[in-house]
N, C-alpha and C positions, 0 to 999 in steps of 0.2 A: 154512760160517760159523755160529758159535754165535749163539744168541738175543741175548745181550748185545752182541755185535759188530754185529748187525743194528740194534739200538736206537741204538748209538753212531753208526752210519753214517747213520741217518735224522735225526739231530739237525742243526739248522742252526747256523752260527756265531752268536754273540750279536747282532751287528749286523744280520744277515739276519733273525733272529727279531724283533728290535725293529722293523725296517722293516715286516715283515709285520703285526705287531701295530698299528703306527701307521696303516697303510693300513686295517685293519679298523675302528679307532676313528674315523678321519676319514670313512670311507664310511658309517658309522652316525651321523655328525654328533654324536659324543660328545666329551667332554673327556678328556684323559689322566687316569687314576686314580693314586692313590698307589702302587699296585702297579706300574703302568707306569713311574712315576718311579724306583722302586727298581730296576727292571730296566735303566733308562737309566743309572743310577749304576754298575751292574755291567758295562756294556759297556767293554772296555778301550781302544777307539779314542779319539783326541782329540776334543774338542768340535767342532772344525771339520769333521772327517771325518764324524761323526754328523750334524751339521747339513746338510752337503752331501748325504748319502745320503737324509735324510728331507725335504729341500727346505724347511727352516725356518731362521730366523736362529740364529746361535750363541748369542745371549742366551736363546733359548727352551730350548735344550739345557742350558745352564748353570742355568737356573731349574728344569728337571725334576730335574737332578742334585742341586741344593740341597734340593729337597723330598724326594727319595729319601734324602739324607744325614740330614736331620732325622727322617724317618719311620723310618729304621733304628734310631734310638735308642729309639723307642717299643716297648713290650712289651705285648702283649695276652694276658691269661691268664684 
């Protein structure tokens, strides 16, 4: 197996990675960052699926995605 194929195989699906990141945030008693919200926006699953996986209300997921949508328009240079 080539090196690039090993990297691809080690990657988690976006929802799995978001769930792992969310667990890390909550275990450290932190609030989700703008970067986290951008990643939540990029998860292709429906809001209800993400909410169920992270054990949060659907409105929270929609809020994160709205922050991610607004933040994606910003440009830092």
